N, C-alpha and C positions, 0 to 999 in steps of 0.2 A: 334230410328234413325238408318237408313242404312248407312253403310260405303259408303264413295263417290266412291269407286272402284267397288261396287257391283251393280247388277241390276237383274230385274225379266224378263223383256221382251226387245228384241231389236227391235226398230223402225228404219228402213232405208228409207231415203228419196232419191229417184231416183233409176230407175231400170237399169242404164247403167252398164257398165263393172265393175266399182268399187262398186256400190251399190249391184249388184248381188254377187259379191265376198264377201262382208261384211255379207250379208244375208246368204250366204251358210256357211261360217265359224261359224257364231252365231248359225245356226240351227244344224251344226254337232257337236257343243259343248253342245247341248241340250237345248239352250234357244228357247222360242217361239219367232217367228219373224214376224213383220209387215212390208212388203214392199210396198211402195207407190211410185207413180209418177204422174205428172200432165198430162202425155200424156198416155191415155188409151192403145194406140197400143204399146207403149215402155213397158208398164207394163206387158201387155199380152205376149209379146216376152220375157221379162225377167222371166216370170213364165214358159213358154214353155222350155227355156233353163234349168232352175232349175230342171224341172220335167222330163227332158230327161234322160232315164236310161243308155243310152250308154256313155261309158267313152270318154273323150275329151283329146286332146293333153295337154290342161292346167290343167288337173286333173279331178277327179270325184266328181260330186256334191252329197254329202252324208247328209243324215238327213233332207232333204227337202220334205215337203208335203204342198199341197194347202188345206186351210180350208175356 
């Protein structure tokens, strides 16, 4: 039985500002992340932002890769 506080994969529903941030932090911590959104355009935009190698004023997205 797994500890209730542990997990193997992060699944984030929603690619908005909060969802992107949660996905980025989980990826930076070394967890595999599944990011999903019911709006394909919003999901694509979220992935573009996460994959952008340029540092941003709000921080650097580290550890993210599209699979």
